[in-house]
N, C-alpha and C positions, 0 to 999 in steps of 0.2 A: 504494500500500500504506500502510495506516494504522500509526502508531507507538503506538497505544493498547494498553494491557494490561488484561486482564479482572480483575475483583476476585478471581475464583477462582484465577487464575494468580498474582496478586500475593500472595494469602493463602498459597499453597504455597511461595512464595519468600522472603517478607519476615518478619523477626522470628521465625524458627523456634525460637530458644532461649528465647523468652518464653512464659509461660503464657497461657491464653485470656483471663484477666481480670488486668489489671495495675493497680498503684497509681501514685502520683505519682512516686516515685523511678524506676520503670521507664519511665514516660512521658518523664521527663527524659533518660534514657539513649537511648531509642528515637529521640527527635526531636532530641537534642543541644541541649536548651534548659535554662534555669534553672528553679528551683522556682516563682518568681513567674510566669513565662510559662506554666508548666504549670497552675497554679491559675487563671490568667486564662483560658486556653482552656476549662477545665472550667466555671468560674463563668459565663462568657459563653454557654455552651450549644453552643459549637463542637464540643467533645468531650462527648458525652452520657454522663453518669455513671450507674452502677448503684447503686441504693439499697442501702447496706451499713453500717448503723449510722452511726458517725461517720467511718468511713474513706471515702476517695474511691476508687472502683474504676471502671475503664473497660474495655470489651471490646476485645480486640486488633484485631478487625475495624474498630472505630471509628477507631483510629489509622491503619490501612492506608487506609481510605477518605479520611481527612483528608490523608494524604500524596499519594494519587492525585489528589485534587481540587486540591491546592496545586500539583501539577506541571503542570496543564493551563493 
């Protein structure tokens, strides 16, 4: 039996209290990282940003995918 979790299951379980699109401060809270590391993940392209004027926005599903990939 495999210990993997599907993206759909993870999406329904993880980060329920967060909106569908999050900013840097939410990313920091979700991943328990500092602002510099959050900016590094976005600027390197690991977390794909959504074009939104000068603000950095990331889809919640992107964060979930990152967590699932990091766990493997």
